[in-house]
C-alpha positions in Angstrom: 0.0 0.0 0.0 1.4 3.3 -1.1 -0.1 6.6 0.0 0.7 10.1 -1.3 -0.1 13.1 0.9 -1.2 16.2 -0.9 -1.3 18.7 2.0 -1.6 22.1 0.4 -0.7 23.4 3.9 2.2 25.4 2.7 1.5 28.8 4.4 2.9 29.8 7.7 -0.7 30.3 8.9 -1.8 26.8 7.9 1.2 25.3 9.7 0.2 26.8 13.0 -3.5 25.9 12.8 -5.4 22.6 12.7 -4.9 21.9 9.1 -1.1 22.0 9.2 -0.9 20.4 12.6 -3.1 17.6 11.5 -1.0 16.9 8.3 2.4 17.2 9.8 1.7 15.3 13.0 -0.3 12.6 11.3 2.4 12.0 8.7 5.0 11.6 11.4 2.8 9.1 13.3 2.0 7.1 10.2 5.7 6.9 9.3 6.4 5.5 12.8 3.5 3.0 12.6 4.4 1.8 9.1 8.2 1.6 9.2 8.2 -1.9 7.7 5.7 -1.2 4.9 6.8 2.4 4.2 3.2 3.7 3.5 4.2 7.3 2.6 5.4 7.9 -1.0 6.6 11.0 -2.8 5.3 10.3 -6.3 1.6 10.8 -6.7 1.4 8.8 -10.0 2.7 5.6 -8.3 0.4 5.8 -5.3 -2.5 3.5 -4.5 -4.2 6.2 -2.4 -3.9 9.9 -2.7 -4.8 11.7 0.6 -5.8 15.3 0.1 -5.6 17.1 3.5 -6.7 20.6 2.6 -10.2 21.7 1.5 -11.5 25.3 1.0 -15.1 25.6 -0.2 -14.5 28.6 -2.4 -11.1 27.4 -3.9 -10.5 24.3 -6.0 -7.9 22.2 -4.3 -8.7 18.9 -6.0 -7.3 18.0 -9.4 -9.6 17.6 -12.4 -8.4 14.2 -13.4 -7.9 11.0 -11.5 -5.9 7.8 -12.3 -8.4 5.0 -12.7 -6.5 2.6 -10.3 -6.2 5.2 -7.5 -8.4 5.8 -4.5 -8.8 9.4 -3.2 -9.4 10.4 0.4 -10.2 14.0 1.3 -9.8 15.5 4.8 -12.2 18.3 5.5 -11.7 20.1 8.8 -14.7 22.3 8.8 -17.1 24.3 6.6 -17.3 27.4 8.7 -17.4 29.8 5.7 -20.6 28.1 4.6 -22.1 28.4 8.1 -21.4 32.2 8.3 -21.7 33.3 4.6 -22.1 37.0 5.5 -18.7 37.0 7.2 -17.0 34.8 4.6 -18.4 36.1 1.3 -17.7 33.8 -1.6 -18.2 36.2 -4.5 -19.4 34.9 -7.9 -16.1 33.1 -8.6 -16.2 31.5 -5.2 -19.7 30.2 -5.8 -18.7 28.7 -9.1 -15.7 27.0 -7.4 -17.9 25.7 -4.7 -20.1 23.9 -7.2 -17.0 22.6 -9.0 -15.8 21.2 -5.6 -19.1 19.4 -5.1 -18.9 17.9 -8.5 -15.2 16.8 -8.0 -16.0 15.3 -4.6 -19.0 13.3 -5.9 -17.1 12.1 -9.0 -13.6 11.3 -7.6 -13.5 11.2 -3.7 -13.9 7.7 -2.3 -13.8 8.6 1.4 -13.9 11.7 3.5 -12.1 12.1 6.8 -13.1 14.8 9.2 -12.2 15.8 12.8 -15.4 15.7 14.7 -19.0 14.4 14.5 -20.0 18.1 14.3 -18.0 18.6 11.1 -19.3 15.3 9.7 -22.9 16.6 9.9 -21.9 19.8 8.2 -20.1 17.9 5.4 -23.2 15.7 4.7 -25.5 18.7 4.8 -23.6 21.2 2.7 -21.7 18.9 0.3 -24.3 16.2 -0.1 -21.8 13.5 0.9 -23.3 10.2 2.2 -22.6 9.7 5.9 -21.4 6.1 5.3 -18.3 7.3 3.5 -17.3 9.9 6.1 -14.9 8.9 8.9 -14.2 10.9 12.1 -10.5 10.9 13.2 -9.9 13.2 16.1 -6.9 15.5 16.3 -4.4 15.5 19.3 -2.1 18.1 20.9 0.9 19.1 18.9 4.0 17.0 19.8 5.8 20.3 20.7 3.3 20.9 23.6 5.1 19.4 26.6 5.1 20.1 30.4 8.3 22.0 31.3 10.2 22.0 34.6 10.9 25.4 36.2 14.0 27.1 34.9 15.4 30.3 33.5 13.2 30.0 30.5 10.3 31.4 32.6 11.8 34.8 33.1 13.3 34.8 29.6 10.0 34.1 28.0 8.2 36.7 30.2 10.7 39.3 29.3 10.7 38.5 25.5 6.9 38.7 25.2 6.2 41.1 28.0 4.1 38.5 29.9 2.7 39.2 33.3 2.8 36.5 36.1 -0.9 35.5 35.4 -2.6 35.8 32.0 -5.4 34.4 29.9 -4.3 32.7 26.7 -6.2 32.9 23.4 -4.7 30.8 20.6 -5.6 32.2 18.1 -7.2 34.1 15.1 -9.3 37.0 14.1 -11.9 35.1 12.1 -15.5 35.8 13.0 -16.2 32.4 14.4 -13.4 32.8 17.0 -15.5 35.4 18.9 -12.4 37.3 20.1 -14.5 40.4 20.7 -16.4 38.8 23.6 -13.2 37.6 25.2 -11.5 41.0 25.0 -14.6 42.7 26.4 -14.7 40.2 29.3 -10.9 40.7 30.1 -11.3 44.4 29.9 -14.2 44.3 32.3 -12.2 42.6 35.0 -8.9 44.2 34.0 -7.1 40.8 33.6 -4.3 40.4 31.1 -5.1 38.6 27.8 -2.4 37.2 25.5 -3.6 36.6 22.0 -1.2 34.7 19.7 -1.6 35.4 16.0 0.3 37.5 13.5 -2.9 39.3 12.3 -3.8 40.1 15.9 -0.4 41.7 16.3 -1.0 43.8 13.2 -4.6 44.7 13.9 -4.0 48.4 13.5 -2.8 47.9 10.0 -5.7 45.8 8.8 -8.8 47.0 7.0 -11.6 46.5 9.4 -14.1 47.4 6.7 -13.4 44.0 5.1 -16.4 41.6 5.5 -14.2 39.1 7.4 -13.0 41.7 9.9 -15.8 44.2 10.3 -17.0 42.4 13.5 -13.8 43.8 15.1 -14.6 47.5 14.5 -14.7 49.3 17.8 -13.0 46.5 19.8 -10.4 47.9 22.2 -7.1 45.9 21.6 -4.9 48.4 23.6 -4.6 46.1 26.6 -4.2 42.9 24.6 -0.7 41.4 24.7 0.0 40.4 21.1 3.2 38.3 20.6 2.5 37.7 16.9 4.0 34.7 15.2 5.9 32.4 17.6 7.9 29.2 17.1 6.7 25.9 18.4 9.1 26.1 21.3 8.0 29.6 22.2 4.3 28.5 21.9 4.9 25.7 24.3 6.5 28.0 26.8 3.6 30.4 26.6 1.2 27.6 27.1 3.2 26.4 30.1 2.9 29.9 31.7 -0.8 30.4 31.0 -3.2 30.8 34.0 -6.4 30.0 32.0 -6.9 29.1 28.4 -10.1 30.2 26.7 -11.8 29.1 23.5 -14.7 31.5 23.0 -15.7 30.4 19.5 -19.2 30.6 18.0 -18.2 27.5 16.1 -15.3 25.1 15.7 -14.6 22.0 13.7 -12.6 20.6 16.6 -10.8 23.0 19.0 -7.1 22.3 19.4 -6.1 24.9 22.0 -8.3 23.5 24.8 -6.8 20.0 24.7 -3.3 21.4 24.4 -3.9 23.4 27.6 -5.4 20.4 29.3 -2.2 18.4 28.5 -0.2 21.0 30.5 -2.6 21.3 33.5 -4.0 24.7 32.5 -7.7 25.0 33.2 -10.0 25.8 30.3 -13.1 27.8 29.6 -15.0 27.2 26.4 -18.1 28.5 24.7 -21.0 26.0 24.8 -20.9 25.0 21.1 -21.3 21.6 19.5 -17.7 20.6 18.6 -16.2 22.1 21.8 -18.6 20.1 24.0 -17.9 17.0 21.9 -14.1 17.4 22.3 -13.8 18.8 25.8 -16.6 16.8 27.6 -16.8 17.7 31.3 -13.2 18.9 31.5 -13.8 22.6 31.3 -16.2 25.4 32.3 -18.7 26.5 29.6 -20.2 29.9 29.0 -23.0 31.4 26.9 -21.2 32.4 23.7 -23.0 35.7 23.4 -22.7 36.7 27.1 -19.7 38.8 28.3 -21.1 38.6 31.8 -21.4 34.8 31.8 -17.7 34.6 30.6 -16.7 37.0 33.4 -18.5 34.8 35.9 -16.7 31.7 34.7 -13.4 33.5 34.9 -14.0 34.6 38.4 -14.8 31.0 39.4 -11.4 29.8 38.2 -9.6 32.7 39.8 -11.2 32.4 43.2 -12.3 28.8 43.7 -9.3 26.6 44.0 -11.4 23.5 44.4 -13.2 24.1 41.1 -9.9 25.1 39.4 -8.2 21.9 40.6 -11.1 19.8 39.5 -10.9 21.3 36.0 -7.2 20.6 35.8 -7.8 17.0 37.0 -10.6 16.4 34.5 -8.5 18.0 31.7 -5.6 15.5 32.3 -8.1 12.6 31.9 -9.9 14.1 28.9 -6.7 14.7 26.9 -5.8 11.0 27.2 -8.5 10.3 24.6 -6.5 12.1 21.9 -3.1 11.0 20.5 -1.5 11.0 17.1 -0.7 7.3 17.6 -4.5 6.6 17.8 -5.2 8.9 14.9 -2.6 7.1 12.8 -4.1 3.7 13.7 -7.5 4.8 12.7 -6.3 6.4 9.4 -4.4 3.2 8.5 -7.6 1.2 9.0 -9.3 3.5 6.6 -6.5 3.0 4.0 -6.6 -0.8 4.3 -10.4 -0.9 3.8 -9.9 0.9 0.4 -7.2 -1.5 -1.1 
């Protein structure tokens, strides 16, 4: 069995987010699990299976022709642009590409892999894909996310990124579905430091907030937000290790990687009560009403003042994150491959 990975995750932004993390971590895990059979190949024309790991509804990422003997798998992380069309406008060209995508998927794609049951429902609804050909394979924390012992790295990291002793971590993005506005308003209300990791967040003052994908941020006060911008995996890990609370305030997610990364390090988590986040995080975090700044403030105060509740969240987080590993993801992916040959 020979598998060719077509990731398309070439940008720096993709490499930091779920799509790039999924591709790079999964390939590493598959290489470990298939050392004898050497599953991964570098020549698409000689592959038994071609696994496409990037899909954008309004851009055509699939080829127009397929070798008759090959099987095609497509990983679709989420379809958020289709859920919030007013914030992710397709334009006329985008609509045409979307219909081309639906045609190519129906004609050529043998199986679809996605990252949650929530995303599976969206894929079946929006793309007309039959549920029986869609498999759910959960993500896992990046391998770079590891618990660190105390050392001089603490003061060095704080100094480099101007970090206070206690801060809330938001990792990351300005997209509408991330609901950063609610989080900033909550942190400003209780005057608690917020660290938001993302290059666009760092450059917010230079962005056009009249753009449909950014207009939800007009009037948001970013002045108190600590914005490190792009960070390396090593730096990201150090910031996670220092975080006091990690928050995922999203209106919608396909999975939600930051919460389980925080759980791995013993950082308590607050999430919005949305489908995928509840699916992924279970009872290991506190949930708040997505549209309520006051509810988020209340949950923040609980984790800041109630040590029993805080420790319970940490304990449950350690248990919850055990459900996710790249070894498990690789095993499940290999099973899907073998079914197709």
